[in-house]
Predicted model as a PDB file, atoms N, CA, C, CB and O in Angstrom, pLDDT in the B-factor column:
MODEL        1                                                                  
ATOM      1  N   MET A   1     -37.500   8.135  -6.490  1.00 81.00           N  
ATOM      2  CA  MET A   1     -37.053   7.010  -7.253  1.00 81.00           C  
ATOM      3  C   MET A   1     -36.629   7.452  -8.656  1.00 81.00           C  
ATOM      4  CB  MET A   1     -38.144   5.955  -7.322  1.00 81.00           C  
ATOM      5  O   MET A   1     -35.677   6.904  -9.213  1.00 81.00           O  
ATOM      6  N   ALA A   2     -37.312   8.416  -9.218  1.00 83.00           N  
ATOM      7  CA  ALA A   2     -36.941   8.910 -10.544  1.00 83.00           C  
ATOM      8  C   ALA A   2     -35.544   9.532 -10.517  1.00 83.00           C  
ATOM      9  CB  ALA A   2     -37.973   9.940 -11.043  1.00 83.00           C  
ATOM     10  O   ALA A   2     -34.736   9.286 -11.413  1.00 83.00           O  
ATOM     11  N   ASP A   3     -35.261  10.336  -9.490  1.00 88.00           N  
ATOM     12  CA  ASP A   3     -33.919  10.922  -9.359  1.00 88.00           C  
ATOM     13  C   ASP A   3     -32.858   9.826  -9.283  1.00 88.00           C  
ATOM     14  CB  ASP A   3     -33.840  11.827  -8.107  1.00 88.00           C  
ATOM     15  O   ASP A   3     -31.816   9.916  -9.931  1.00 88.00           O  
ATOM     16  N   ARG A   4     -33.122   8.817  -8.507  1.00 90.00           N  
ATOM     17  CA  ARG A   4     -32.192   7.695  -8.363  1.00 90.00           C  
ATOM     18  C   ARG A   4     -31.956   7.021  -9.709  1.00 90.00           C  
ATOM     19  CB  ARG A   4     -32.729   6.672  -7.342  1.00 90.00           C  
ATOM     20  O   ARG A   4     -30.811   6.723 -10.051  1.00 90.00           O  
ATOM     21  N   ASN A   5     -33.002   6.777 -10.472  1.00 90.00           N  
ATOM     22  CA  ASN A   5     -32.857   6.135 -11.774  1.00 90.00           C  
ATOM     23  C   ASN A   5     -32.046   6.974 -12.751  1.00 90.00           C  
ATOM     24  CB  ASN A   5     -34.215   5.849 -12.359  1.00 90.00           C  
ATOM     25  O   ASN A   5     -31.267   6.436 -13.539  1.00 90.00           O  
ATOM     26  N   VAL A   6     -32.227   8.290 -12.701  1.00 92.00           N  
ATOM     27  CA  VAL A   6     -31.432   9.176 -13.561  1.00 92.00           C  
ATOM     28  C   VAL A   6     -29.953   9.019 -13.213  1.00 92.00           C  
ATOM     29  CB  VAL A   6     -31.882  10.665 -13.402  1.00 92.00           C  
ATOM     30  O   VAL A   6     -29.114   8.874 -14.102  1.00 92.00           O  
ATOM     31  N   ARG A   7     -29.639   9.048 -11.925  1.00 94.00           N  
ATOM     32  CA  ARG A   7     -28.240   8.889 -11.491  1.00 94.00           C  
ATOM     33  C   ARG A   7     -27.680   7.527 -11.869  1.00 94.00           C  
ATOM     34  CB  ARG A   7     -28.128   9.086  -9.982  1.00 94.00           C  
ATOM     35  O   ARG A   7     -26.575   7.440 -12.405  1.00 94.00           O  
ATOM     36  N   LEU A   8     -28.429   6.459 -11.596  1.00 95.00           N  
ATOM     37  CA  LEU A   8     -27.954   5.107 -11.880  1.00 95.00           C  
ATOM     38  C   LEU A   8     -27.675   4.885 -13.369  1.00 95.00           C  
ATOM     39  CB  LEU A   8     -28.972   4.092 -11.396  1.00 95.00           C  
ATOM     40  O   LEU A   8     -26.813   4.085 -13.735  1.00 95.00           O  
ATOM     41  N   ASN A   9     -28.405   5.593 -14.212  1.00 96.00           N  
ATOM     42  CA  ASN A   9     -28.234   5.442 -15.657  1.00 96.00           C  
ATOM     43  C   ASN A   9     -27.326   6.509 -16.259  1.00 96.00           C  
ATOM     44  CB  ASN A   9     -29.578   5.483 -16.339  1.00 96.00           C  
ATOM     45  O   ASN A   9     -27.188   6.593 -17.480  1.00 96.00           O  
ATOM     46  N   GLY A  10     -26.706   7.323 -15.406  1.00 97.00           N  
ATOM     47  CA  GLY A  10     -25.765   8.331 -15.882  1.00 97.00           C  
ATOM     48  C   GLY A  10     -26.383   9.366 -16.800  1.00 97.00           C  
ATOM     49  O   GLY A  10     -25.743   9.810 -17.754  1.00 97.00           O  
ATOM     50  N   LEU A  11     -27.610   9.752 -16.528  1.00 96.00           N  
ATOM     51  CA  LEU A  11     -28.337  10.682 -17.411  1.00 96.00           C  
ATOM     52  C   LEU A  11     -28.494  12.083 -16.827  1.00 96.00           C  
ATOM     53  CB  LEU A  11     -29.703  10.123 -17.719  1.00 96.00           C  
ATOM     54  O   LEU A  11     -29.341  12.853 -17.280  1.00 96.00           O  
ATOM     55  N   GLU A  12     -27.682  12.419 -15.824  1.00 95.00           N  
ATOM     56  CA  GLU A  12     -27.810  13.723 -15.173  1.00 95.00           C  
ATOM     57  C   GLU A  12     -27.658  14.887 -16.154  1.00 95.00           C  
ATOM     58  CB  GLU A  12     -26.779  13.849 -14.072  1.00 95.00           C  
ATOM     59  O   GLU A  12     -28.261  15.941 -15.949  1.00 95.00           O  
ATOM     60  N   GLU A  13     -26.884  14.720 -17.188  1.00 96.00           N  
ATOM     61  CA  GLU A  13     -26.664  15.804 -18.168  1.00 96.00           C  
ATOM     62  C   GLU A  13     -27.806  15.902 -19.182  1.00 96.00           C  
ATOM     63  CB  GLU A  13     -25.338  15.586 -18.909  1.00 96.00           C  
ATOM     64  O   GLU A  13     -27.888  16.879 -19.926  1.00 96.00           O  
ATOM     65  N   ARG A  14     -28.686  14.901 -19.217  1.00 93.00           N  
ATOM     66  CA  ARG A  14     -29.745  14.876 -20.221  1.00 93.00           C  
ATOM     67  C   ARG A  14     -31.149  15.031 -19.653  1.00 93.00           C  
ATOM     68  CB  ARG A  14     -29.670  13.608 -20.981  1.00 93.00           C  
ATOM     69  O   ARG A  14     -32.067  15.437 -20.365  1.00 93.00           O  
ATOM     70  N   ILE A  15     -31.319  14.708 -18.368  1.00 89.00           N  
ATOM     71  CA  ILE A  15     -32.654  14.702 -17.764  1.00 89.00           C  
ATOM     72  C   ILE A  15     -32.646  15.539 -16.497  1.00 89.00           C  
ATOM     73  CB  ILE A  15     -33.119  13.258 -17.454  1.00 89.00           C  
ATOM     74  O   ILE A  15     -31.775  15.375 -15.642  1.00 89.00           O  
ATOM     75  N   ASP A  16     -33.612  16.434 -16.377  1.00 87.00           N  
ATOM     76  CA  ASP A  16     -33.833  17.209 -15.160  1.00 87.00           C  
ATOM     77  C   ASP A  16     -35.155  16.764 -14.552  1.00 87.00           C  
ATOM     78  CB  ASP A  16     -33.833  18.750 -15.451  1.00 87.00           C  
ATOM     79  O   ASP A  16     -36.190  16.788 -15.219  1.00 87.00           O  
ATOM     80  N   MET A  17     -35.120  16.363 -13.305  1.00 87.00           N  
ATOM     81  CA  MET A  17     -36.336  15.989 -12.598  1.00 87.00           C  
ATOM     82  C   MET A  17     -36.781  17.196 -11.776  1.00 87.00           C  
ATOM     83  CB  MET A  17     -36.111  14.725 -11.690  1.00 87.00           C  
ATOM     84  O   MET A  17     -36.029  17.697 -10.940  1.00 87.00           O  
ATOM     85  N   LEU A  18     -37.978  17.647 -12.012  1.00 86.00           N  
ATOM     86  CA  LEU A  18     -38.525  18.788 -11.282  1.00 86.00           C  
ATOM     87  C   LEU A  18     -39.765  18.321 -10.531  1.00 86.00           C  
ATOM     88  CB  LEU A  18     -38.864  19.975 -12.246  1.00 86.00           C  
ATOM     89  O   LEU A  18     -40.673  17.734 -11.118  1.00 86.00           O  
ATOM     90  N   HIS A  19     -39.796  18.581  -9.255  1.00 85.00           N  
ATOM     91  CA  HIS A  19     -40.912  18.157  -8.416  1.00 85.00           C  
ATOM     92  C   HIS A  19     -41.734  19.389  -8.063  1.00 85.00           C  
ATOM     93  CB  HIS A  19     -40.412  17.422  -7.124  1.00 85.00           C  
ATOM     94  O   HIS A  19     -41.304  20.227  -7.271  1.00 85.00           O  
ATOM     95  N   MET A  20     -42.928  19.495  -8.661  1.00 85.00           N  
ATOM     96  CA  MET A  20     -43.801  20.644  -8.423  1.00 85.00           C  
ATOM     97  C   MET A  20     -45.213  20.319  -8.876  1.00 85.00           C  
ATOM     98  CB  MET A  20     -43.276  21.900  -9.154  1.00 85.00           C  
ATOM     99  O   MET A  20     -45.450  19.303  -9.529  1.00 85.00           O  
ATOM    100  N   ASP A  21     -46.124  21.169  -8.531  1.00 83.00           N  
ATOM    101  CA  ASP A  21     -47.476  21.093  -9.053  1.00 83.00           C  
ATOM    102  C   ASP A  21     -47.405  21.465 -10.532  1.00 83.00           C  
ATOM    103  CB  ASP A  21     -48.461  22.035  -8.260  1.00 83.00           C  
ATOM    104  O   ASP A  21     -46.861  22.514 -10.876  1.00 83.00           O  
ATOM    105  N   LEU A  22     -47.941  20.632 -11.401  1.00 80.00           N  
ATOM    106  CA  LEU A  22     -47.871  20.874 -12.842  1.00 80.00           C  
ATOM    107  C   LEU A  22     -48.485  22.217 -13.226  1.00 80.00           C  
ATOM    108  CB  LEU A  22     -48.573  19.755 -13.594  1.00 80.00           C  
ATOM    109  O   LEU A  22     -48.088  22.820 -14.223  1.00 80.00           O  
ATOM    110  N   LYS A  23     -49.449  22.684 -12.439  1.00 84.00           N  
ATOM    111  CA  LYS A  23     -50.080  23.980 -12.722  1.00 84.00           C  
ATOM    112  C   LYS A  23     -49.095  25.137 -12.580  1.00 84.00           C  
ATOM    113  CB  LYS A  23     -51.269  24.200 -11.791  1.00 84.00           C  
ATOM    114  O   LYS A  23     -49.318  26.211 -13.140  1.00 84.00           O  
ATOM    115  N   GLU A  24     -48.004  24.928 -11.832  1.00 88.00           N  
ATOM    116  CA  GLU A  24     -47.006  25.981 -11.637  1.00 88.00           C  
ATOM    117  C   GLU A  24     -45.971  26.040 -12.761  1.00 88.00           C  
ATOM    118  CB  GLU A  24     -46.302  25.776 -10.317  1.00 88.00           C  
ATOM    119  O   GLU A  24     -45.227  27.016 -12.861  1.00 88.00           O  
ATOM    120  N   ALA A  25     -45.914  25.018 -13.602  1.00 84.00           N  
ATOM    121  CA  ALA A  25     -44.854  24.908 -14.608  1.00 84.00           C  
ATOM    122  C   ALA A  25     -44.771  26.111 -15.548  1.00 84.00           C  
ATOM    123  CB  ALA A  25     -45.063  23.663 -15.420  1.00 84.00           C  
ATOM    124  O   ALA A  25     -43.672  26.636 -15.728  1.00 84.00           O  
ATOM    125  N   PRO A  26     -45.859  26.579 -16.155  1.00 86.00           N  
ATOM    126  CA  PRO A  26     -45.723  27.716 -17.078  1.00 86.00           C  
ATOM    127  C   PRO A  26     -45.151  28.958 -16.408  1.00 86.00           C  
ATOM    128  CB  PRO A  26     -47.067  28.050 -17.685  1.00 86.00           C  
ATOM    129  O   PRO A  26     -44.323  29.655 -16.995  1.00 86.00           O  
ATOM    130  N   GLU A  27     -45.584  29.238 -15.189  1.00 90.00           N  
ATOM    131  CA  GLU A  27     -45.090  30.419 -14.481  1.00 90.00           C  
ATOM    132  C   GLU A  27     -43.615  30.258 -14.099  1.00 90.00           C  
ATOM    133  CB  GLU A  27     -45.936  30.679 -13.224  1.00 90.00           C  
ATOM    134  O   GLU A  27     -42.834  31.202 -14.224  1.00 90.00           O  
ATOM    135  N   ARG A  28     -43.241  29.085 -13.642  1.00 88.00           N  
ATOM    136  CA  ARG A  28     -41.866  28.858 -13.184  1.00 88.00           C  
ATOM    137  C   ARG A  28     -40.892  28.591 -14.323  1.00 88.00           C  
ATOM    138  CB  ARG A  28     -41.834  27.700 -12.224  1.00 88.00           C  
ATOM    139  O   ARG A  28     -39.716  28.942 -14.225  1.00 88.00           O  
ATOM    140  N   LEU A  29     -41.372  27.968 -15.414  1.00 87.00           N  
ATOM    141  CA  LEU A  29     -40.457  27.510 -16.453  1.00 87.00           C  
ATOM    142  C   LEU A  29     -40.704  28.092 -17.834  1.00 87.00           C  
ATOM    143  CB  LEU A  29     -40.523  26.048 -16.541  1.00 87.00           C  
ATOM    144  O   LEU A  29     -39.874  27.930 -18.727  1.00 87.00           O  
ATOM    145  N   GLY A  30     -41.829  28.765 -18.024  1.00 87.00           N  
ATOM    146  CA  GLY A  30     -42.160  29.297 -19.345  1.00 87.00           C  
ATOM    147  C   GLY A  30     -43.070  28.343 -20.113  1.00 87.00           C  
ATOM    148  O   GLY A  30     -43.389  27.253 -19.638  1.00 87.00           O  
ATOM    149  N   ASN A  31     -43.479  28.764 -21.294  1.00 83.00           N  
ATOM    150  CA  ASN A  31     -44.384  27.968 -22.117  1.00 83.00           C  
ATOM    151  C   ASN A  31     -43.635  27.367 -23.298  1.00 83.00           C  
ATOM    152  CB  ASN A  31     -45.562  28.823 -22.610  1.00 83.00           C  
ATOM    153  O   ASN A  31     -42.745  27.998 -23.867  1.00 83.00           O  
ATOM    154  N   GLY A  32     -43.999  26.153 -23.657  1.00 79.00           N  
ATOM    155  CA  GLY A  32     -43.476  25.522 -24.861  1.00 79.00           C  
ATOM    156  C   GLY A  32     -41.999  25.196 -24.838  1.00 79.00           C  
ATOM    157  O   GLY A  32     -41.364  25.198 -25.892  1.00 79.00           O  
ATOM    158  N   VAL A  33     -41.427  24.915 -23.677  1.00 74.00           N  
ATOM    159  CA  VAL A  33     -39.991  24.652 -23.612  1.00 74.00           C  
ATOM    160  C   VAL A  33     -39.694  23.217 -23.150  1.00 74.00           C  
ATOM    161  CB  VAL A  33     -39.320  25.653 -22.669  1.00 74.00           C  
ATOM    162  O   VAL A  33     -38.617  22.953 -22.616  1.00 74.00           O  
ATOM    163  N   PHE A  34     -40.629  22.304 -23.350  1.00 77.00           N  
ATOM    164  CA  PHE A  34     -40.478  20.963 -22.809  1.00 77.00           C  
ATOM    165  C   PHE A  34     -40.414  19.930 -23.917  1.00 77.00           C  
ATOM    166  CB  PHE A  34     -41.618  20.642 -21.862  1.00 77.00           C  
ATOM    167  O   PHE A  34     -41.176  20.000 -24.882  1.00 77.00           O  
ATOM    168  N   ASP A  35     -39.506  18.970 -23.784  1.00 80.00           N  
ATOM    169  CA  ASP A  35     -39.476  17.826 -24.678  1.00 80.00           C  
ATOM    170  C   ASP A  35     -40.501  16.787 -24.234  1.00 80.00           C  
ATOM    171  CB  ASP A  35     -38.068  17.211 -24.724  1.00 80.00           C  
ATOM    172  O   ASP A  35     -41.148  16.149 -25.065  1.00 80.00           O  
ATOM    173  N   ALA A  36     -40.644  16.621 -22.921  1.00 81.00           N  
ATOM    174  CA  ALA A  36     -41.590  15.651 -22.377  1.00 81.00           C  
ATOM    175  C   ALA A  36     -41.969  16.055 -20.963  1.00 81.00           C  
ATOM    176  CB  ALA A  36     -40.996  14.223 -22.395  1.00 81.00           C  
ATOM    177  O   ALA A  36     -41.174  16.647 -20.233  1.00 81.00           O  
ATOM    178  N   VAL A  37     -43.190  15.726 -20.596  1.00 81.00           N  
ATOM    179  CA  VAL A  37     -43.673  15.959 -19.240  1.00 81.00           C  
ATOM    180  C   VAL A  37     -44.385  14.693 -18.789  1.00 81.00           C  
ATOM    181  CB  VAL A  37     -44.624  17.213 -19.166  1.00 81.00           C  
ATOM    182  O   VAL A  37     -45.243  14.171 -19.502  1.00 81.00           O  
ATOM    183  N   THR A  38     -44.034  14.202 -17.617  1.00 80.00           N  
ATOM    184  CA  THR A  38     -44.767  13.084 -17.036  1.00 80.00           C  
ATOM    185  C   THR A  38     -45.252  13.514 -15.667  1.00 80.00           C  
ATOM    186  CB  THR A  38     -43.885  11.796 -16.946  1.00 80.00           C  
ATOM    187  O   THR A  38     -44.626  14.336 -14.997  1.00 80.00           O  
ATOM    188  N   VAL A  39     -46.360  12.954 -15.269  1.00 77.00           N  
ATOM    189  CA  VAL A  39     -46.928  13.316 -13.977  1.00 77.00           C  
ATOM    190  C   VAL A  39     -47.359  12.058 -13.242  1.00 77.00           C  
ATOM    191  CB  VAL A  39     -48.120  14.282 -14.149  1.00 77.00           C  
ATOM    192  O   VAL A  39     -47.605  11.015 -13.848  1.00 77.00           O  
ATOM    193  N   ASN A  40     -47.444  12.174 -11.960  1.00 74.00           N  
ATOM    194  CA  ASN A  40     -47.968  11.122 -11.120  1.00 74.00           C  
ATOM    195  C   ASN A  40     -49.117  11.742 -10.333  1.00 74.00           C  
ATOM    196  CB  ASN A  40     -46.860  10.512 -10.174  1.00 74.00           C  
ATOM    197  O   ASN A  40     -48.912  12.317  -9.264  1.00 74.00           O  
ATOM    198  N   PRO A  41     -50.327  11.620 -10.873  1.00 70.00           N  
ATOM    199  CA  PRO A  41     -51.459  12.275 -10.218  1.00 70.00           C  
ATOM    200  C   PRO A  41     -51.735  11.658  -8.857  1.00 70.00           C  
ATOM    201  CB  PRO A  41     -52.707  12.188 -11.093  1.00 70.00           C  
ATOM    202  O   PRO A  41     -51.367  10.512  -8.598  1.00 70.00           O  
ATOM    203  N   PRO A  42     -52.385  12.426  -7.988  1.00 69.00           N  
ATOM    204  CA  PRO A  42     -52.737  11.847  -6.691  1.00 69.00           C  
ATOM    205  C   PRO A  42     -53.779  10.752  -6.890  1.00 69.00           C  
ATOM    206  CB  PRO A  42     -53.268  12.938  -5.717  1.00 69.00           C  
ATOM    207  O   PRO A  42     -54.780  10.959  -7.577  1.00 69.00           O  
ATOM    208  N   TYR A  43     -53.546   9.612  -6.301  1.00 69.00           N  
ATOM    209  CA  TYR A  43     -54.504   8.515  -6.399  1.00 69.00           C  
ATOM    210  C   TYR A  43     -55.347   8.519  -5.142  1.00 69.00           C  
ATOM    211  CB  TYR A  43     -53.789   7.140  -6.594  1.00 69.00           C  
ATOM    212  O   TYR A  43     -54.838   8.366  -4.031  1.00 69.00           O  
ATOM    213  N   LEU A  44     -56.626   8.692  -5.330  1.00 66.00           N  
ATOM    214  CA  LEU A  44     -57.557   8.769  -4.215  1.00 66.00           C  
ATOM    215  C   LEU A  44     -58.486   7.568  -4.266  1.00 66.00           C  
ATOM    216  CB  LEU A  44     -58.361  10.094  -4.247  1.00 66.00           C  
ATOM    217  O   LEU A  44     -58.872   7.135  -5.352  1.00 66.00           O  
ATOM    218  N   PRO A  45     -58.851   7.023  -3.116  1.00 70.00           N  
ATOM    219  CA  PRO A  45     -59.799   5.908  -3.130  1.00 70.00           C  
ATOM    220  C   PRO A  45     -61.136   6.363  -3.707  1.00 70.00           C  
ATOM    221  CB  PRO A  45     -59.994   5.337  -1.706  1.00 70.00           C  
ATOM    222  O   PRO A  45     -61.610   7.456  -3.397  1.00 70.00           O  
ATOM    223  N   VAL A  46     -61.736   5.536  -4.536  1.00 65.00           N  
ATOM    224  CA  VAL A  46     -63.060   5.833  -5.076  1.00 65.00           C  
ATOM    225  C   VAL A  46     -64.010   5.828  -3.899  1.00 65.00           C  
ATOM    226  CB  VAL A  46     -63.501   4.798  -6.189  1.00 65.00           C  
ATOM    227  O   VAL A  46     -63.888   4.923  -3.074  1.00 65.00           O  
ATOM    228  N   PRO A  47     -64.924   6.730  -3.743  1.00 66.00           N  
ATOM    229  CA  PRO A  47     -65.386   7.762  -4.651  1.00 66.00           C  
ATOM    230  C   PRO A  47     -64.864   9.152  -4.322  1.00 66.00           C  
ATOM    231  CB  PRO A  47     -66.865   7.785  -4.656  1.00 66.00           C  
ATOM    232  O   PRO A  47     -65.598  10.121  -4.518  1.00 66.00           O  
ATOM    233  N   ASN A  48     -63.647   9.305  -3.838  1.00 66.00           N  
ATOM    234  CA  ASN A  48     -63.105  10.625  -3.540  1.00 66.00           C  
ATOM    235  C   ASN A  48     -62.605  11.297  -4.806  1.00 66.00           C  
ATOM    236  CB  ASN A  48     -61.977  10.526  -2.515  1.00 66.00           C  
ATOM    237  O   ASN A  48     -62.318  10.626  -5.797  1.00 66.00           O  
ATOM    238  N   GLY A  49     -62.500  12.618  -4.778  1.00 66.00           N  
ATOM    239  CA  GLY A  49     -62.005  13.367  -5.929  1.00 66.00           C  
ATOM    240  C   GLY A  49     -63.046  13.433  -7.027  1.00 66.00           C  
ATOM    241  O   GLY A  49     -64.172  12.964  -6.864  1.00 66.00           O  
ATOM    242  N   GLU A  50     -62.657  14.021  -8.147  1.00 72.00           N  
ATOM    243  CA  GLU A  50     -63.567  14.142  -9.286  1.00 72.00           C  
ATOM    244  C   GLU A  50     -63.735  12.791  -9.958  1.00 72.00           C  
ATOM    245  CB  GLU A  50     -63.048  15.184 -10.298  1.00 72.00           C  
ATOM    246  O   GLU A  50     -62.772  12.036 -10.087  1.00 72.00           O  
ATOM    247  N   GLN A  51     -64.940  12.483 -10.382  1.00 70.00           N  
ATOM    248  CA  GLN A  51     -65.234  11.224 -11.045  1.00 70.00           C  
ATOM    249  C   GLN A  51     -65.750  11.508 -12.449  1.00 70.00           C  
ATOM    250  CB  GLN A  51     -66.263  10.397 -10.235  1.00 70.00           C  
ATOM    251  O   GLN A  51     -66.612  12.367 -12.633  1.00 70.00           O  
ATOM    252  N   ASN A  52     -65.231  10.794 -13.432  1.00 70.00           N  
ATOM    253  CA  ASN A  52     -65.715  10.906 -14.800  1.00 70.00           C  
ATOM    254  C   ASN A  52     -66.897   9.959 -14.940  1.00 70.00           C  
ATOM    255  CB  ASN A  52     -64.587  10.579 -15.846  1.00 70.00           C  
ATOM    256  O   ASN A  52     -66.789   8.776 -14.617  1.00 70.00           O  
ATOM    257  N   VAL A  53     -68.022  10.473 -15.420  1.00 74.00           N  
ATOM    258  CA  VAL A  53     -69.225   9.648 -15.539  1.00 74.00           C  
ATOM    259  C   VAL A  53     -69.177   8.739 -16.757  1.00 74.00           C  
ATOM    260  CB  VAL A  53     -70.455  10.529 -15.608  1.00 74.00           C  
ATOM    261  O   VAL A  53     -69.982   7.813 -16.849  1.00 74.00           O  
ATOM    262  N   ASN A  54     -68.263   8.968 -17.696  1.00 73.00           N  
ATOM    263  CA  ASN A  54     -68.113   8.119 -18.869  1.00 73.00           C  
ATOM    264  C   ASN A  54     -67.449   6.819 -18.439  1.00 73.00           C  
ATOM    265  CB  ASN A  54     -67.285   8.831 -19.982  1.00 73.00           C  
ATOM    266  O   ASN A  54     -66.291   6.828 -18.019  1.00 73.00           O  
ATOM    267  N   GLU A  55     -68.170   5.693 -18.538  1.00 66.00           N  
ATOM    268  CA  GLU A  55     -67.640   4.409 -18.060  1.00 66.00           C  
ATOM    269  C   GLU A  55     -66.394   3.963 -18.816  1.00 66.00           C  
ATOM    270  CB  GLU A  55     -68.702   3.341 -18.173  1.00 66.00           C  
ATOM    271  O   GLU A  55     -65.643   3.126 -18.314  1.00 66.00           O  
ATOM    272  N   HIS A  56     -66.155   4.504 -20.015  1.00 65.00           N  
ATOM    273  CA  HIS A  56     -64.992   4.127 -20.809  1.00 65.00           C  
ATOM    274  C   HIS A  56     -63.748   4.919 -20.401  1.00 65.00           C  
ATOM    275  CB  HIS A  56     -65.281   4.337 -22.290  1.00 65.00           C  
ATOM    276  O   HIS A  56     -62.637   4.570 -20.800  1.00 65.00           O  
ATOM    277  N   VAL A  57     -63.922   5.972 -19.617  1.00 62.00           N  
ATOM    278  CA  VAL A  57     -62.803   6.818 -19.201  1.00 62.00           C  
ATOM    279  C   VAL A  57     -62.597   6.747 -17.703  1.00 62.00           C  
ATOM    280  CB  VAL A  57     -63.034   8.262 -19.626  1.00 62.00           C  
ATOM    281  O   VAL A  57     -61.471   6.572 -17.238  1.00 62.00           O  
ATOM    282  N   GLY A  58     -63.669   6.879 -16.945  1.00 53.00           N  
ATOM    283  CA  GLY A  58     -63.565   6.941 -15.492  1.00 53.00           C  
ATOM    284  C   GLY A  58     -63.387   5.586 -14.859  1.00 53.00           C  
ATOM    285  O   GLY A  58     -63.554   4.548 -15.501  1.00 53.00           O  
ATOM    286  N   CYS A  59     -63.050   5.615 -13.604  1.00 53.00           N  
ATOM    287  CA  CYS A  59     -62.879   4.390 -12.828  1.00 53.00           C  
ATOM    288  C   CYS A  59     -63.864   4.417 -11.673  1.00 53.00           C  
ATOM    289  CB  CYS A  59     -61.411   4.241 -12.312  1.00 53.00           C  
ATOM    290  O   CYS A  59     -63.462   4.430 -10.509  1.00 53.00           O  
ATOM    291  N   GLY A  60     -65.120   4.424 -11.981  1.00 47.00           N  
ATOM    292  CA  GLY A  60     -66.137   4.486 -10.949  1.00 47.00           C  
ATOM    293  C   GLY A  60     -66.298   3.162 -10.237  1.00 47.00           C  
ATOM    294  O   GLY A  60     -65.865   2.119 -10.727  1.00 47.00           O  
ATOM    295  N   ALA A  61     -66.920   3.215  -9.084  1.00 45.00           N  
ATOM    296  CA  ALA A  61     -67.169   1.986  -8.320  1.00 45.00           C  
ATOM    297  C   ALA A  61     -68.268   1.195  -9.005  1.00 45.00           C  
ATOM    298  CB  ALA A  61     -67.559   2.305  -6.844  1.00 45.00           C  
ATOM    299  O   ALA A  61     -69.209   1.768  -9.554  1.00 45.00           O  
ATOM    300  N   SER A  62     -68.145  -0.121  -8.971  1.00 43.00           N  
ATOM    301  CA  SER A  62     -69.150  -0.992  -9.592  1.00 43.00           C  
ATOM    302  C   SER A  62     -70.189  -1.399  -8.594  1.00 43.00           C  
ATOM    303  CB  SER A  62     -68.505  -2.226 -10.196  1.00 43.00           C  
ATOM    304  O   SER A  62     -71.117  -2.133  -8.934  1.00 43.00           O  
TER     305      SER A  62                                                      
ENDMDL                                                                          
END                                                                             
């Protein structure tokens, strides 16, 4: 959907969409060369994955 939005808004010359594991970015692209980075983390049903015990940060089950 992000690729589609870039095309629909005529921003192909200004925005590059890269689909990869964010951990691979420094090796594949170098360090400190980004204007912006956005991610879509995997959303797992609670209580799967790592849980933050801080109630103000985590989304634990009630």
